[in-house]
A tleap script that builds the chain and sets N, CA, C and O, in Angstrom:
source leaprc.protein.ff14SB
mol = sequence {
  NMET VAL ALA ASP HIE ARG LEU ALA LEU HIE
  ALA THR LEU PRO ASP ARG TYR ALA ARG HIE
  GLU VAL LEU ALA SER THR ILE ASP HIE ARG
  GLY ARG LEU ALA ALA LEU VAL ALA ASP PRO
  ALA GLN GLY PHE VAL PRO SER PRO ASP ARG
  PHE TRP LEU ARG PRO PRO PRO ARG TYR ASP
  ALA ALA ALA VAL ILE CYS ASP GLY ALA GLU
  THR ARG GLU ILE PRO LEU THR ASP LEU ASP
  GLN TRP PHE THR HIE ILE ASP THR LEU ALA
  CYS GLY PHE HIE GLY GLU PHE GLU PRO CTHR
}
set mol.1.N position { 0.854 -1.171 0.027 }
set mol.1.CA position { -0.010 0.013 0.000 }
set mol.1.C position { 0.887 1.236 0.007 }
set mol.1.O position { 1.883 1.287 0.729 }
set mol.2.N position { 0.529 2.210 -0.796 }
set mol.2.CA position { 1.299 3.444 -0.904 }
set mol.2.C position { 0.812 4.430 0.153 }
set mol.2.O position { -0.394 4.626 0.308 }
set mol.3.N position { 1.749 5.057 0.889 }
set mol.3.CA position { 1.373 6.068 1.907 }
set mol.3.C position { 0.775 7.272 1.222 }
set mol.3.O position { 1.203 7.670 0.139 }
set mol.4.N position { -0.219 7.845 1.870 }
set mol.4.CA position { -0.846 9.074 1.341 }
set mol.4.C position { -0.143 10.312 1.886 }
set mol.4.O position { -0.473 10.785 2.974 }
set mol.5.N position { 0.824 10.838 1.137 }
set mol.5.CA position { 1.578 12.021 1.511 }
set mol.5.C position { 1.475 13.048 0.422 }
set mol.5.O position { 1.577 12.700 -0.754 }
set mol.6.N position { 1.281 14.277 0.758 }
set mol.6.CA position { 1.268 15.373 -0.189 }
set mol.6.C position { 2.586 16.139 -0.027 }
set mol.6.O position { 3.081 16.316 1.086 }
set mol.7.N position { 3.127 16.575 -1.124 }
set mol.7.CA position { 4.344 17.409 -1.018 }
set mol.7.C position { 3.957 18.777 -0.516 }
set mol.7.O position { 2.945 19.350 -0.921 }
set mol.8.N position { 4.776 19.285 0.366 }
set mol.8.CA position { 4.589 20.637 0.934 }
set mol.8.C position { 5.477 21.618 0.227 }
set mol.8.O position { 6.653 21.325 0.014 }
set mol.9.N position { 4.969 22.771 -0.148 }
set mol.9.CA position { 5.745 23.778 -0.839 }
set mol.9.C position { 6.433 24.701 0.138 }
set mol.9.O position { 7.460 25.288 -0.203 }
set mol.10.N position { 5.900 24.855 1.355 }
set mol.10.CA position { 6.530 25.667 2.376 }
set mol.10.C position { 6.101 25.237 3.744 }
set mol.10.O position { 5.151 24.472 3.909 }
set mol.11.N position { 6.815 25.739 4.728 }
set mol.11.CA position { 6.492 25.441 6.108 }
set mol.11.C position { 6.958 26.587 6.995 }
set mol.11.O position { 7.775 27.412 6.584 }
set mol.12.N position { 6.435 26.630 8.206 }
set mol.12.CA position { 6.875 27.718 9.113 }
set mol.12.C position { 7.285 27.119 10.436 }
set mol.12.O position { 6.706 26.125 10.875 }
set mol.13.N position { 8.244 27.692 11.057 }
set mol.13.CA position { 8.708 27.292 12.356 }
set mol.13.C position { 7.740 27.806 13.408 }
set mol.13.O position { 7.056 28.804 13.178 }
set mol.14.N position { 7.667 27.127 14.586 }
set mol.14.CA position { 6.810 27.607 15.675 }
set mol.14.C position { 7.308 29.020 16.131 }
set mol.14.O position { 8.487 29.342 15.987 }
set mol.15.N position { 6.429 29.807 16.653 }
set mol.15.CA position { 6.720 31.198 17.050 }
set mol.15.C position { 7.936 31.297 17.996 }
set mol.15.O position { 8.633 32.312 18.000 }
set mol.16.N position { 8.186 30.261 18.783 }
set mol.16.CA position { 9.297 30.395 19.746 }
set mol.16.C position { 10.656 30.474 19.067 }
set mol.16.O position { 11.658 30.753 19.726 }
set mol.17.N position { 10.707 30.234 17.763 }
set mol.17.CA position { 11.980 30.383 17.025 }
set mol.17.C position { 12.039 31.643 16.190 }
set mol.17.O position { 12.921 31.791 15.344 }
set mol.18.N position { 11.117 32.544 16.417 }
set mol.18.CA position { 11.031 33.787 15.625 }
set mol.18.C position { 12.285 34.658 15.723 }
set mol.18.O position { 12.618 35.331 14.747 }
set mol.19.N position { 12.981 34.675 16.831 }
set mol.19.CA position { 14.176 35.484 16.963 }
set mol.19.C position { 15.429 34.824 16.495 }
set mol.19.O position { 16.495 35.440 16.498 }
set mol.20.N position { 15.328 33.560 16.084 }
set mol.20.CA position { 16.525 32.803 15.628 }
set mol.20.C position { 16.827 33.000 14.131 }
set mol.20.O position { 15.916 33.266 13.347 }
set mol.21.N position { 18.068 32.873 13.744 }
set mol.21.CA position { 18.474 32.853 12.355 }
set mol.21.C position { 18.316 31.448 11.833 }
set mol.21.O position { 18.734 30.496 12.491 }
set mol.22.N position { 17.731 31.298 10.685 }
set mol.22.CA position { 17.604 30.000 10.057 }
set mol.22.C position { 18.826 29.851 9.095 }
set mol.22.O position { 18.919 30.536 8.076 }
set mol.23.N position { 19.751 28.932 9.463 }
set mol.23.CA position { 20.943 28.741 8.758 }
set mol.23.C position { 20.800 27.876 7.534 }
set mol.23.O position { 21.466 28.058 6.515 }
set mol.24.N position { 19.883 26.906 7.682 }
set mol.24.CA position { 19.562 25.964 6.587 }
set mol.24.C position { 18.250 25.305 6.869 }
set mol.24.O position { 17.906 25.094 8.032 }
set mol.25.N position { 17.495 24.966 5.836 }
set mol.25.CA position { 16.214 24.283 6.065 }
set mol.25.C position { 15.813 23.497 4.816 }
set mol.25.O position { 16.302 23.743 3.713 }
set mol.26.N position { 14.912 22.548 5.030 }
set mol.26.CA position { 14.343 21.756 4.003 }
set mol.26.C position { 13.040 21.158 4.416 }
set mol.26.O position { 12.733 21.131 5.607 }
set mol.27.N position { 12.259 20.675 3.486 }
set mol.27.CA position { 11.043 19.895 3.767 }
set mol.27.C position { 11.313 18.532 3.170 }
set mol.27.O position { 11.617 18.415 1.983 }
set mol.28.N position { 11.202 17.485 4.003 }
set mol.28.CA position { 11.494 16.154 3.443 }
set mol.28.C position { 10.319 15.507 2.771 }
set mol.28.O position { 9.238 16.089 2.677 }
set mol.29.N position { 10.533 14.305 2.307 }
set mol.29.CA position { 9.480 13.612 1.483 }
set mol.29.C position { 8.223 13.300 2.365 }
set mol.29.O position { 7.157 13.022 1.814 }
set mol.30.N position { 8.331 13.340 3.660 }
set mol.30.CA position { 7.178 13.102 4.517 }
set mol.30.C position { 6.458 14.393 4.890 }
set mol.30.O position { 5.447 14.359 5.591 }
set mol.31.N position { 6.968 15.518 4.431 }
set mol.31.CA position { 6.352 16.797 4.739 }
set mol.31.C position { 6.845 17.440 6.050 }
set mol.31.O position { 6.280 18.428 6.517 }
set mol.32.N position { 7.902 16.863 6.630 }
set mol.32.CA position { 8.463 17.426 7.820 }
set mol.32.C position { 9.429 18.559 7.521 }
set mol.32.O position { 10.191 18.490 6.557 }
set mol.33.N position { 9.403 19.614 8.352 }
set mol.33.CA position { 10.344 20.696 8.219 }
set mol.33.C position { 11.574 20.343 9.035 }
set mol.33.O position { 11.460 19.970 10.203 }
set mol.34.N position { 12.730 20.455 8.441 }
set mol.34.CA position { 13.996 20.282 9.169 }
set mol.34.C position { 14.792 21.575 8.979 }
set mol.34.O position { 15.059 21.992 7.852 }
set mol.35.N position { 15.165 22.202 10.097 }
set mol.35.CA position { 15.837 23.500 10.057 }
set mol.35.C position { 16.971 23.508 11.040 }
set mol.35.O position { 16.894 22.890 12.101 }
set mol.36.N position { 18.044 24.221 10.683 }
set mol.36.CA position { 19.143 24.460 11.607 }
set mol.36.C position { 19.019 25.938 11.959 }
set mol.36.O position { 19.114 26.802 11.088 }
set mol.37.N position { 18.810 26.218 13.227 }
set mol.37.CA position { 18.601 27.554 13.743 }
set mol.37.C position { 19.597 27.940 14.834 }
set mol.37.O position { 20.093 27.094 15.578 }
set mol.38.N position { 19.871 29.230 14.905 }
set mol.38.CA position { 20.821 29.721 15.934 }
set mol.38.C position { 20.425 31.098 16.384 }
set mol.38.O position { 19.808 31.864 15.643 }
set mol.39.N position { 20.793 31.407 17.622 }
set mol.39.CA position { 20.524 32.709 18.218 }
set mol.39.C position { 21.465 33.732 17.599 }
set mol.39.O position { 22.680 33.563 17.702 }
set mol.40.N position { 20.956 34.800 16.954 }
set mol.40.CA position { 21.833 35.794 16.329 }
set mol.40.C position { 22.676 36.614 17.296 }
set mol.40.O position { 23.605 37.302 16.873 }
set mol.41.N position { 22.370 36.551 18.565 }
set mol.41.CA position { 23.158 37.293 19.605 }
set mol.41.C position { 24.552 36.750 19.760 }
set mol.41.O position { 25.378 37.341 20.456 }
set mol.42.N position { 24.835 35.599 19.101 }
set mol.42.CA position { 26.162 35.000 19.158 }
set mol.42.C position { 27.202 35.722 18.276 }
set mol.42.O position { 28.387 35.392 18.325 }
set mol.43.N position { 26.756 36.710 17.467 }
set mol.43.CA position { 27.680 37.468 16.654 }
set mol.43.C position { 27.731 37.142 15.201 }
set mol.43.O position { 28.809 37.183 14.608 }
set mol.44.N position { 26.604 36.815 14.584 }
set mol.44.CA position { 26.530 36.561 13.186 }
set mol.44.C position { 26.793 37.849 12.404 }
set mol.44.O position { 26.388 38.928 12.838 }
set mol.45.N position { 27.461 37.748 11.270 }
set mol.45.CA position { 27.758 38.949 10.428 }
set mol.45.C position { 27.339 38.671 9.015 }
set mol.45.O position { 27.337 37.518 8.582 }
set mol.46.N position { 26.982 39.711 8.281 }
set mol.46.CA position { 26.609 39.495 6.819 }
set mol.46.C position { 27.800 38.910 6.056 }
set mol.46.O position { 28.942 39.332 6.240 }
set mol.47.N position { 27.515 37.956 5.219 }
set mol.47.CA position { 28.521 37.333 4.397 }
set mol.47.C position { 28.699 38.105 3.128 }
set mol.47.O position { 27.706 38.430 2.477 }
set mol.48.N position { 29.941 38.423 2.729 }
set mol.48.CA position { 30.182 39.202 1.497 }
set mol.48.C position { 29.596 38.437 0.302 }
set mol.48.O position { 29.759 37.222 0.191 }
set mol.49.N position { 28.943 39.133 -0.547 }
set mol.49.CA position { 28.355 38.598 -1.808 }
set mol.49.C position { 27.305 37.540 -1.598 }
set mol.49.O position { 26.988 36.801 -2.530 }
set mol.50.N position { 26.760 37.441 -0.420 }
set mol.50.CA position { 25.744 36.405 -0.111 }
set mol.50.C position { 24.581 37.101 0.620 }
set mol.50.O position { 24.736 38.205 1.143 }
set mol.51.N position { 23.447 36.452 0.646 }
set mol.51.CA position { 22.288 37.058 1.348 }
set mol.51.C position { 22.095 36.535 2.783 }
set mol.51.O position { 21.238 37.026 3.518 }
set mol.52.N position { 22.911 35.520 3.175 }
set mol.52.CA position { 22.700 34.980 4.510 }
set mol.52.C position { 23.798 35.544 5.462 }
set mol.52.O position { 24.717 36.255 5.056 }
set mol.53.N position { 23.637 35.184 6.714 }
set mol.53.CA position { 24.585 35.630 7.746 }
set mol.53.C position { 25.595 34.557 8.033 }
set mol.53.O position { 25.282 33.366 8.024 }
set mol.54.N position { 26.829 34.993 8.293 }
set mol.54.CA position { 27.894 34.025 8.605 }
set mol.54.C position { 28.051 33.990 10.139 }
set mol.54.O position { 28.082 35.029 10.798 }
set mol.55.N position { 28.148 32.773 10.684 }
set mol.55.CA position { 28.278 32.631 12.152 }
set mol.55.C position { 29.719 32.919 12.572 }
set mol.55.O position { 30.634 32.918 11.749 }
set mol.56.N position { 29.901 33.169 13.889 }
set mol.56.CA position { 31.216 33.341 14.433 }
set mol.56.C position { 31.992 32.011 14.333 }
set mol.56.O position { 31.405 30.992 13.970 }
set mol.57.N position { 33.298 32.006 14.649 }
set mol.57.CA position { 34.099 30.793 14.547 }
set mol.57.C position { 33.556 29.615 15.295 }
set mol.57.O position { 33.647 28.487 14.810 }
set mol.58.N position { 32.998 29.829 16.451 }
set mol.58.CA position { 32.339 28.753 17.219 }
set mol.58.C position { 30.970 29.262 17.641 }
set mol.58.O position { 30.835 30.406 18.074 }
set mol.59.N position { 29.945 28.408 17.516 }
set mol.59.CA position { 28.576 28.874 17.868 }
set mol.59.C position { 27.736 27.660 18.201 }
set mol.59.O position { 28.074 26.525 17.864 }
set mol.60.N position { 26.636 27.934 18.870 }
set mol.60.CA position { 25.655 26.894 19.259 }
set mol.60.C position { 24.447 27.033 18.324 }
set mol.60.O position { 24.088 28.135 17.909 }
set mol.61.N position { 23.827 25.879 18.003 }
set mol.61.CA position { 22.661 25.893 17.119 }
set mol.61.C position { 21.733 24.803 17.591 }
set mol.61.O position { 22.000 24.134 18.590 }
set mol.62.N position { 20.656 24.626 16.881 }
set mol.62.CA position { 19.696 23.548 17.130 }
set mol.62.C position { 19.166 23.045 15.807 }
set mol.62.O position { 18.860 23.823 14.903 }
set mol.63.N position { 19.061 21.721 15.705 }
set mol.63.CA position { 18.321 21.115 14.589 }
set mol.63.C position { 16.906 20.983 15.015 }
set mol.63.O position { 16.625 20.337 16.024 }
set mol.64.N position { 15.982 21.581 14.274 }
set mol.64.CA position { 14.573 21.560 14.670 }
set mol.64.C position { 13.803 20.751 13.610 }
set mol.64.O position { 13.910 21.028 12.415 }
set mol.65.N position { 13.042 19.769 14.049 }
set mol.65.CA position { 12.228 18.947 13.129 }
set mol.65.C position { 10.791 19.130 13.524 }
set mol.65.O position { 10.408 18.800 14.647 }
set mol.66.N position { 9.978 19.656 12.615 }
set mol.66.CA position { 8.562 19.912 12.834 }
set mol.66.C position { 7.767 18.917 11.990 }
set mol.66.O position { 7.874 18.898 10.764 }
set mol.67.N position { 6.987 18.109 12.655 }
set mol.67.CA position { 6.138 17.125 12.016 }
set mol.67.C position { 4.708 17.354 12.448 }
set mol.67.O position { 4.255 16.795 13.446 }
set mol.68.N position { 3.991 18.185 11.688 }
set mol.68.CA position { 2.653 18.574 12.105 }
set mol.68.C position { 2.746 19.443 13.349 }
set mol.68.O position { 3.479 20.433 13.376 }
set mol.69.N position { 1.977 19.055 14.406 }
set mol.69.CA position { 2.012 19.791 15.656 }
set mol.69.C position { 3.197 19.389 16.530 }
set mol.69.O position { 3.473 20.075 17.514 }
set mol.70.N position { 3.890 18.332 16.221 }
set mol.70.CA position { 5.034 17.866 17.012 }
set mol.70.C position { 6.351 18.525 16.559 }
set mol.70.O position { 6.694 18.548 15.377 }
set mol.71.N position { 7.060 19.053 17.549 }
set mol.71.CA position { 8.343 19.686 17.253 }
set mol.71.C position { 9.414 19.055 18.096 }
set mol.71.O position { 9.253 18.923 19.310 }
set mol.72.N position { 10.517 18.657 17.470 }
set mol.72.CA position { 11.606 18.051 18.157 }
set mol.72.C position { 12.862 18.905 17.965 }
set mol.72.O position { 13.146 19.320 16.841 }
set mol.73.N position { 13.621 19.179 19.029 }
set mol.73.CA position { 14.780 20.019 18.925 }
set mol.73.C position { 16.017 19.231 19.388 }
set mol.73.O position { 15.998 18.604 20.447 }
set mol.74.N position { 17.085 19.272 18.587 }
set mol.74.CA position { 18.350 18.625 18.903 }
set mol.74.C position { 19.365 19.696 19.074 }
set mol.74.O position { 19.784 20.287 18.078 }
set mol.75.N position { 19.814 20.003 20.329 }
set mol.75.CA position { 20.841 21.056 20.561 }
set mol.75.C position { 22.185 20.587 20.001 }
set mol.75.O position { 22.567 19.422 20.112 }
set mol.76.N position { 22.883 21.550 19.394 }
set mol.76.CA position { 24.216 21.320 18.845 }
set mol.76.C position { 25.122 22.414 19.411 }
set mol.76.O position { 24.854 23.601 19.221 }
set mol.77.N position { 26.167 22.028 20.088 }
set mol.77.CA position { 27.036 23.018 20.736 }
set mol.77.C position { 28.427 23.052 20.135 }
set mol.77.O position { 28.920 22.055 19.606 }
set mol.78.N position { 29.039 24.196 20.224 }
set mol.78.CA position { 30.408 24.436 19.853 }
set mol.78.C position { 30.691 24.001 18.377 }
set mol.78.O position { 31.697 23.350 18.095 }
set mol.79.N position { 29.795 24.374 17.478 }
set mol.79.CA position { 29.996 24.097 16.049 }
set mol.79.C position { 31.080 24.944 15.517 }
set mol.79.O position { 31.237 26.090 15.939 }
set mol.80.N position { 31.856 24.411 14.580 }
set mol.80.CA position { 32.959 25.203 13.994 }
set mol.80.C position { 32.837 25.195 12.439 }
set mol.80.O position { 33.783 25.596 11.760 }
set mol.81.N position { 31.733 24.763 11.890 }
set mol.81.CA position { 31.490 24.788 10.470 }
set mol.81.C position { 30.265 25.636 10.182 }
set mol.81.O position { 29.408 25.826 11.045 }
set mol.82.N position { 30.194 26.138 8.970 }
set mol.82.CA position { 29.131 27.007 8.563 }
set mol.82.C position { 28.214 26.187 7.614 }
set mol.82.O position { 28.575 25.926 6.467 }
set mol.83.N position { 27.048 25.797 8.109 }
set mol.83.CA position { 26.174 24.919 7.311 }
set mol.83.C position { 25.217 25.792 6.548 }
set mol.83.O position { 24.554 26.666 7.109 }
set mol.84.N position { 25.155 25.536 5.230 }
set mol.84.CA position { 24.252 26.332 4.364 }
set mol.84.C position { 23.170 25.478 3.774 }
set mol.84.O position { 22.215 26.016 3.214 }
set mol.85.N position { 23.271 24.166 3.870 }
set mol.85.CA position { 22.238 23.257 3.346 }
set mol.85.C position { 22.038 22.115 4.315 }
set mol.85.O position { 22.974 21.647 4.963 }
set mol.86.N position { 20.771 21.669 4.399 }
set mol.86.CA position { 20.459 20.497 5.270 }
set mol.86.C position { 19.523 19.622 4.447 }
set mol.86.O position { 18.673 20.107 3.700 }
set mol.87.N position { 19.707 18.323 4.610 }
set mol.87.CA position { 18.897 17.379 3.871 }
set mol.87.C position { 18.555 16.225 4.803 }
set mol.87.O position { 19.255 16.026 5.796 }
set mol.88.N position { 17.531 15.476 4.528 }
set mol.88.CA position { 17.186 14.351 5.305 }
set mol.88.C position { 17.487 13.091 4.559 }
set mol.88.O position { 17.281 13.011 3.347 }
set mol.89.N position { 17.975 12.096 5.273 }
set mol.89.CA position { 18.230 10.804 4.716 }
set mol.89.C position { 17.436 9.763 5.472 }
set mol.89.O position { 16.923 10.057 6.552 }
set mol.90.N position { 17.318 8.586 4.959 }
set mol.90.CA position { 16.541 7.553 5.654 }
set mol.90.C position { 17.085 7.269 7.030 }
set mol.90.O position { 16.341 6.891 7.935 }
set mol.91.N position { 18.407 7.453 7.197 }
set mol.91.CA position { 19.013 7.108 8.469 }
set mol.91.C position { 19.264 8.375 9.370 }
set mol.91.O position { 19.852 8.260 10.445 }
set mol.92.N position { 18.824 9.537 8.925 }
set mol.92.CA position { 19.008 10.725 9.725 }
set mol.92.C position { 19.127 11.960 8.854 }
set mol.92.O position { 18.469 12.060 7.819 }
set mol.93.N position { 19.981 12.920 9.276 }
set mol.93.CA position { 20.094 14.182 8.545 }
set mol.93.C position { 21.517 14.328 8.057 }
set mol.93.O position { 22.464 13.766 8.608 }
set mol.94.N position { 21.621 15.102 7.007 }
set mol.94.CA position { 22.924 15.378 6.357 }
set mol.94.C position { 23.069 16.851 6.141 }
set mol.94.O position { 22.155 17.477 5.602 }
set mol.95.N position { 24.155 17.430 6.528 }
set mol.95.CA position { 24.385 18.873 6.300 }
set mol.95.C position { 25.578 19.082 5.406 }
set mol.95.O position { 26.542 18.316 5.428 }
set mol.96.N position { 25.493 20.185 4.580 }
set mol.96.CA position { 26.588 20.617 3.765 }
set mol.96.C position { 27.089 21.896 4.364 }
set mol.96.O position { 26.301 22.686 4.885 }
set mol.97.N position { 28.363 22.119 4.306 }
set mol.97.CA position { 28.909 23.347 4.903 }
set mol.97.C position { 29.911 24.047 3.982 }
set mol.97.O position { 30.444 23.456 3.044 }
set mol.98.N position { 30.141 25.285 4.273 }
set mol.98.CA position { 31.195 26.047 3.654 }
set mol.98.C position { 32.260 26.326 4.721 }
set mol.98.O position { 31.925 26.594 5.874 }
set mol.99.N position { 33.520 26.266 4.346 }
set mol.99.CA position { 34.561 26.544 5.341 }
set mol.99.C position { 34.419 27.940 5.904 }
set mol.99.O position { 34.068 28.887 5.200 }
set mol.100.N position { 34.698 28.043 7.180 }
set mol.100.CA position { 34.599 29.390 7.849 }
set mol.100.C position { 35.940 30.029 7.893 }
set mol.100.O position { 36.078 31.141 8.402 }
savepdb mol mol.pdb
quit
């Protein structure tokens, strides 16, 4: 039997993440939103020739997974890479980064 899933064109994070910077996000094949978010008070700066903000050399972030009304947050501390893309895999999440 084939699962009844509709592709989602967009998604929104819960209001409690309104003050956070979204560093990377995607919507997976199940319609879940996966986002990497961080508090901008850590010292993010505009990236030259890009529209996003560059994090400081070390920063804290969170992977947020929203599945309907359920939200799961995975804290990530002391990151030293700049993630610009996030993707979901059958076994978990995969991130791409640019050197800082």
